C-alpha positions as CSV (number, residue, x, y, z in Angstrom):
1,M,2.0,-55.4,89.5
2,S,-0.8,-56.7,87.2
3,F,1.3,-55.8,84.2
4,F,2.1,-59.5,83.7
5,P,-0.1,-61.0,81.0
6,A,-0.4,-64.3,82.9
7,P,-3.0,-66.6,81.6
8,D,-6.1,-67.5,83.8
9,P,-5.5,-70.4,86.1
10,S,-7.4,-73.7,85.7
11,P,-9.1,-76.1,88.0
12,G,-7.1,-79.0,89.2
13,D,-7.7,-82.8,89.3
14,A,-10.3,-84.3,91.7
15,F,-9.2,-84.9,95.3
16,S,-10.5,-87.0,98.1
17,C,-10.1,-84.4,100.9
18,D,-13.6,-83.1,101.7
19,A,-12.1,-80.2,103.6
20,L,-11.0,-78.6,100.3
21,E,-13.5,-76.6,98.2
22,L,-11.3,-76.0,95.3
23,M,-7.8,-76.7,93.9
24,V,-6.3,-74.4,91.3
25,I,-3.3,-75.0,89.0
26,P,-2.0,-71.6,88.0
27,N,-0.8,-71.4,84.4
28,A,2.8,-70.1,84.0
29,K,3.7,-67.3,81.7
30,D,7.4,-66.8,80.7
31,I,8.2,-63.1,80.1
32,D,11.8,-62.7,78.9
33,G,13.0,-65.4,81.4
34,F,10.7,-64.1,84.2
35,E,8.1,-66.7,85.1
36,V,4.8,-65.6,86.6
37,R,1.9,-67.8,87.9
38,R,-1.6,-66.2,88.6
39,A,-3.6,-68.1,91.2
40,L,-6.5,-65.5,91.6
41,P,-8.8,-64.5,90.3
42,T,-10.3,-67.5,88.7
43,A,-13.6,-68.3,87.0
44,K,-14.6,-70.5,89.9
45,R,-13.2,-68.3,92.7
46,R,-12.9,-64.5,92.6
47,L,-11.8,-63.9,96.2
48,V,-10.5,-65.6,99.3
49,G,-11.3,-63.2,102.1
50,P,-10.2,-59.8,100.8
51,F,-7.5,-61.4,98.5
52,I,-8.7,-60.7,94.9
53,F,-5.3,-61.2,93.1
54,F,-2.5,-63.5,93.8
55,D,0.6,-63.7,91.5
56,R,3.7,-65.9,92.1
57,M,6.7,-64.1,90.7
58,G,9.7,-66.3,89.7
59,P,11.9,-67.8,90.9
60,A,13.9,-66.4,88.1
61,I,17.3,-65.1,87.2
62,L,17.4,-61.7,85.5
63,R,20.5,-61.8,83.3
64,A,23.0,-59.0,83.3
65,G,21.7,-56.2,81.1
66,H,18.1,-57.2,81.8
67,A,15.8,-55.7,84.4
68,L,12.4,-55.5,85.8
69,D,10.8,-52.2,84.6
70,V,7.2,-51.8,85.4
71,R,6.3,-48.3,84.1
72,P,4.0,-46.0,86.2
73,H,0.4,-47.4,86.3
74,P,-2.7,-46.5,88.4
75,H,-4.7,-48.4,91.0
76,I,-8.1,-47.8,92.7
77,G,-10.1,-49.6,95.3
78,L,-7.4,-52.0,96.5
79,A,-4.3,-52.4,98.6
80,T,-1.2,-54.1,97.0
81,V,1.0,-56.3,99.2
82,T,4.5,-57.0,97.8
83,Y,6.5,-59.7,99.6
84,L,9.8,-60.9,98.2
85,F,11.8,-64.1,99.0
86,D,14.8,-63.0,96.9
87,G,15.9,-59.9,94.9
88,K,15.1,-56.2,95.3
89,I,12.6,-53.9,93.6
90,R,12.6,-50.0,93.8
91,H,9.0,-48.7,94.4
92,R,8.0,-45.2,93.5
93,D,4.5,-43.7,93.8
94,S,2.5,-40.6,93.3
95,L,2.7,-39.8,97.0
96,G,6.4,-39.2,96.6
97,T,7.5,-42.5,98.1
98,E,10.7,-44.1,97.0
99,M,11.6,-47.4,98.7
100,V,13.7,-50.4,97.7
101,I,11.7,-53.5,98.7
102,A,14.0,-56.1,100.3
103,P,13.2,-59.8,101.0
104,G,11.0,-60.4,103.9
105,D,9.8,-56.8,104.1
106,V,6.1,-56.1,103.6
107,N,5.1,-53.2,101.3
108,L,1.5,-52.3,101.7
109,M,0.2,-49.6,99.3
110,T,-3.4,-48.6,99.8
111,A,-4.7,-47.2,96.5
112,G,-8.1,-46.0,97.8
113,R,-9.4,-43.3,95.5
114,G,-6.3,-43.5,93.4
115,I,-2.6,-43.9,93.2
116,V,0.1,-44.3,90.6
117,H,3.4,-46.3,91.1
118,S,6.2,-47.9,89.3
119,E,8.4,-51.0,90.1
120,R,11.9,-51.3,88.7
121,T,15.1,-53.1,89.3
122,P,17.4,-50.6,91.3
123,E,19.9,-49.0,89.1
124,E,22.8,-50.1,91.2
125,L,21.9,-53.8,90.7
126,R,21.5,-53.8,86.9
127,G,25.1,-54.7,86.0
128,A,25.0,-58.3,87.2
129,P,22.6,-61.2,87.2
130,M,19.9,-61.0,90.0
131,S,17.6,-63.6,91.3
132,V,14.0,-62.5,91.8
133,S,11.3,-64.5,93.7
134,G,8.2,-63.3,95.5
135,L,4.5,-62.6,95.7
136,Q,2.3,-59.8,94.6
137,T,-1.2,-59.8,96.1
138,W,-4.1,-57.4,96.1
139,L,-6.5,-56.8,98.9
140,A,-10.0,-55.5,97.8
141,L,-11.0,-52.7,100.1
142,P,-14.3,-53.2,102.1
143,D,-17.5,-51.2,101.7
144,G,-17.0,-47.7,103.0
145,K,-13.2,-47.8,102.5
146,E,-12.9,-48.1,98.8
147,E,-12.3,-44.3,98.4
148,V,-9.9,-43.7,101.4
149,A,-6.9,-41.5,100.9
150,P,-4.0,-43.4,99.3
151,L,-1.2,-44.5,101.7
152,F,2.1,-46.4,101.6
153,E,3.5,-48.3,104.5
154,N,6.6,-50.5,104.7
155,T,7.2,-53.0,107.6
156,G,10.6,-54.4,107.9
157,Y,11.4,-58.1,108.1
158,A,12.6,-57.8,111.7
159,D,9.3,-56.3,112.9
160,L,7.1,-59.2,111.8
161,P,6.3,-61.7,114.5
162,T,7.6,-65.3,114.1
163,F,6.7,-68.7,115.5
164,A,8.4,-72.1,115.8
165,A,7.1,-75.3,117.2
166,D,7.5,-79.0,116.5
167,G,9.2,-78.4,113.1
168,A,6.9,-75.8,111.9
169,T,8.3,-72.3,111.6
170,G,6.7,-69.2,110.2
171,R,6.3,-65.4,109.9
172,L,3.1,-63.6,110.3
173,I,2.6,-61.0,107.6
174,I,-0.9,-59.7,108.3
175,G,-3.5,-60.5,110.8
176,D,-3.6,-62.8,113.9
177,F,-2.2,-66.4,114.1
178,K,-0.9,-68.7,116.8
179,G,-1.5,-66.0,119.5
180,L,0.5,-63.4,117.5
181,R,-0.5,-60.2,115.8
182,S,1.2,-58.5,112.9
183,P,1.8,-54.8,113.0
184,V,0.8,-54.5,109.4
185,R,-2.6,-52.7,109.3
186,A,-5.3,-54.0,107.1
187,A,-8.6,-52.4,106.1
188,S,-10.6,-55.7,106.9
189,D,-10.1,-59.0,108.7
190,T,-7.1,-60.4,106.9
191,L,-4.8,-63.4,107.4
192,Y,-1.4,-63.8,105.6
193,A,1.4,-66.0,106.8
194,D,4.7,-67.5,105.5
195,I,5.0,-71.1,106.8
196,S,7.7,-73.7,106.5
197,L,7.6,-77.4,107.6
198,A,10.6,-79.6,108.4
199,P,10.4,-83.2,107.1
200,G,7.7,-85.0,108.9
201,A,6.3,-81.9,110.6
202,R,2.7,-80.9,110.8
203,I,0.8,-77.7,111.6
204,K,-2.8,-77.1,112.5
205,I,-4.7,-74.4,110.7
206,P,-7.5,-73.2,112.9
207,A,-10.9,-72.2,111.6
208,D,-10.7,-68.7,113.0
209,A,-10.7,-67.0,109.6
210,E,-13.9,-67.2,107.6
211,E,-12.2,-68.0,104.4
212,R,-8.8,-69.7,104.0
213,A,-6.4,-70.9,101.3
214,I,-2.9,-72.2,100.9
215,Y,-0.5,-71.6,98.0
216,T,2.2,-74.2,97.9
217,L,5.8,-73.0,97.1
218,N,8.2,-75.8,97.6
219,G,7.8,-79.4,98.7
220,D,4.7,-81.6,98.8
221,L,1.9,-81.0,101.4
222,D,-0.2,-83.8,102.9
223,I,-3.8,-82.9,103.9
224,L,-6.1,-85.7,105.0
225,G,-4.7,-88.3,102.8
226,D,-4.1,-86.2,99.7
227,R,-0.7,-84.9,98.6
228,F,-0.3,-81.7,96.8
229,P,2.9,-80.6,94.8
230,P,4.2,-77.0,94.5
231,E,2.5,-74.2,92.7
232,R,-1.1,-75.2,93.7
233,L,-3.8,-73.0,95.4
234,L,-5.9,-74.9,97.8
235,V,-9.0,-73.2,99.0
236,F,-10.6,-74.8,102.2
237,R,-14.2,-75.0,103.2
238,P,-15.1,-72.8,106.1
239,G,-15.5,-74.0,109.7
240,D,-13.0,-76.9,109.8
241,E,-9.6,-77.1,111.5
242,I,-7.1,-78.4,109.0
243,V,-3.9,-80.3,109.7
244,V,-1.1,-79.7,107.1
245,G,1.9,-82.0,107.0
246,S,4.9,-82.8,104.8
247,E,7.0,-85.9,104.7
248,T,9.7,-84.2,102.7
249,G,9.5,-80.6,104.1
250,A,7.6,-77.8,102.5
251,H,7.1,-74.1,102.2
252,F,3.7,-72.5,101.7
253,M,1.6,-69.3,102.2
254,L,-1.6,-69.3,104.3
255,F,-4.0,-66.5,103.4
256,G,-7.6,-65.4,103.7
257,G,-9.9,-63.5,106.1
258,A,-13.4,-62.3,106.3
259,S,-15.6,-62.3,103.2
260,L,-16.2,-58.8,101.9
261,G,-20.0,-59.6,101.7
262,S,-20.5,-57.7,98.5
263,K,-19.4,-58.1,94.9
264,R,-16.2,-56.6,93.5
265,Y,-15.3,-56.0,89.9
266,I,-11.8,-56.1,88.6
267,W,-10.6,-54.5,85.3
268,W,-6.8,-54.1,84.6
269,N,-5.5,-52.4,87.8
270,F,-8.9,-51.3,89.1
271,V,-11.1,-52.9,91.7
272,S,-14.4,-51.6,92.8
273,S,-17.9,-52.5,93.9
274,S,-19.2,-50.2,91.1
275,K,-18.7,-50.7,87.3
276,E,-19.3,-47.0,86.9
277,R,-16.4,-46.1,89.2
278,I,-14.1,-48.3,87.1
279,E,-15.3,-46.6,83.9
280,Q,-14.5,-43.3,85.6
281,A,-11.0,-44.5,86.6
282,K,-10.3,-45.7,83.0
283,N,-11.2,-42.3,81.6
284,E,-9.2,-40.5,84.2
285,W,-6.1,-42.5,83.3
286,K,-6.7,-42.1,79.6
287,T,-7.0,-38.3,79.9
288,G,-4.0,-37.9,82.3
289,R,-5.9,-36.9,85.4
290,F,-4.0,-39.2,87.8
291,D,-1.0,-37.8,89.6
292,I,2.5,-38.4,88.3
293,V,5.2,-40.4,90.0
294,P,8.1,-38.1,91.1
295,G,11.4,-39.4,89.8
296,D,9.7,-41.5,87.1
297,E,7.7,-39.0,85.1
298,E,8.8,-39.9,81.5
299,E,7.0,-43.2,80.9
300,F,3.6,-44.8,81.7
301,I,1.6,-47.9,80.8
302,P,-1.3,-46.9,78.5
303,L,-4.8,-47.9,79.2
304,P,-5.4,-51.3,77.5
305,E,-7.7,-51.2,74.5
306,S,-9.8,-54.1,75.7
């Protein structure tokens, strides 16, 4: 869902917490009443673990007569993860998949050597205002798996493991956390969790994952004497256990995983360790050599000129 022309995020103010490597303030872009904030990639940080793209969508109200209409567009070398807090989106792809994404579900689409998909407001929901809120993230595929066969997998809300202790509650989206393991498969070591804190609660973030970051959604977070408001990306230094608290209560995403160990290039919807492979994908989309999306064959997003 990189169709949003969100501006690049910018570094934040200085902080005293030496456990933090970087704070990023995502710049917001309003697109016909739909606000998007892009936290990754940045000039100072391209990836956190395999996460190479992190967009916060909304919260927004789509007015009656307005809809989300992302025309068919291609991807290579990555897996998209769509996770909604509110609203619904109909996903169609060139594998023949048609799925309405519901809040709390995990839609993992592995592009591999190439896939095309569209994302639109379901027709049956277009006659009335609808709230939309969620996250779209991309996982760069590791060496040796960039050209795997494309695959789509949906994991329902009820199938994701949950945890609750001392005012901290959460749902594990991908990976291992608090002795739990998510059923969502990932191509490399990945951590992704949805965590809420009651007022005054704290939670320990272990150093198990090589790279870790937090995206603050609601409420202020307290970390080693610093307070961070909503809509901030906080990247931690490796190797330290982190205690995250909130006096008022808060909601945030924890994500990261193992470093890929090799460079990735990103251009439009394409991710690859090879610039030549990206050029090939650009030419294939421009000349119509990607597959079509059954049920959504009439439109497409053209290759950007720059």
